[in-house]
N, C-alpha and C positions, 0 to 999 in steps of 0.2 A: 267272651271277648268280642268287642265290636270292631268292625272295619269300616272305613269310609273311603269313598272315591270322590275326588273333587274335579269336576269337568273344567277344562280350560283349553285355550288355544295357545300352547306354548311352543316356542322354537327350541330345537335341540341345541344345547350348549352346556355340557356338563363339566368341561375343563375349568379348573379353578387355579388361578395363579396365587402365589403367596401374598401378593399385594391385595387381591380381592377378598381374601379370607377375613381380614380385619378381625383378628382373633387374639385371644390371650390364652396361654396354656392353663393358667388357673382361672376358673370362672370369677368374674368381677361383679360388683353390685350393679353396674350399669349394663351388663350383658343382658340381652333379651332371651338368650337360650344357651344351653350347654349341650354338647354332643359327647357321648361316651362310646368309644370304639376300643375293643380289646383292653378294657380296664383303664384307659386314659381318657380323662374328661377335659374338654377344651371349651372355653367360653367364646361366644360370638356376639358382637354388637349388632349384627345384621341377620335377621331370621332367614333370609334367602341363602346366605352363606352357610348357615347351620344345616339347612336341608340339603344343599349341594354337597357338603362334607359327608353327610350320612349316606347319600345315594350310593348304592352298590355294596354297602357294608352291612354287617350285623351291628346295629347301632341303636342307642336310646337318645332321643331328643327330649330334653326337659325344658319346657317353656318357663321362664323366670319372671316375666312381666307381660302386660298387655302390649301388643306390638302390631305393626302393619307390614304386610308382605308386599313390597313395592315392585316386584317383578315376578313373572311366572316361573314356576319351578317344575321340573320333570323328574319323577322317580322311575328309574329303569330297572332296578333290581335291589337285592339285599333283603334283609329282615329288619325292618325299622319299627320301633315302638315310640310313639309320641305321647309324652306325659304332659297334659295341659295344665295340671295343678289349679284348675279353675280360672286360668287366664284366657284371654281372647286373642286370636290372631285374625286380623281383618285384611281385606284386600280391596283397593279402590275399584278394581275390575270386577269384583264379585266372585270371580273364579281364578284361582292362581296355581293350583297344584294338579298336575296330571300324573296318574299312576299307570305306567305302562307295563310294569313287571314287579316281581318281588312280593313281599308280604309287608303290609303296613297295618299296625295296630294303633288305635287312638283311644286314649283314656283321659278322663277327668276334665273335659272341656265343658 
């Protein structure tokens, strides 16, 4: 199993309001990712919101299409597995994910 760390200069802000989640309970065709926590899978139209939802949980993030991470994301804990399924997640800043704690596994990118 491979692990990856993505250096970034992120500001701490892990609270997510329901308006920010921009999610659907059932994954939709236009979702860029889905997050499974405790057997419940939720689709996200914004990849940053998917990462923020998984943060601190035992979660699986499944990338569903090529996408762009338009804001920095910080992972502070949890046991998160990211399944890339061959898709690409890009960032205009070049670095967008900071891993400060927890376990993060990355597969199939």
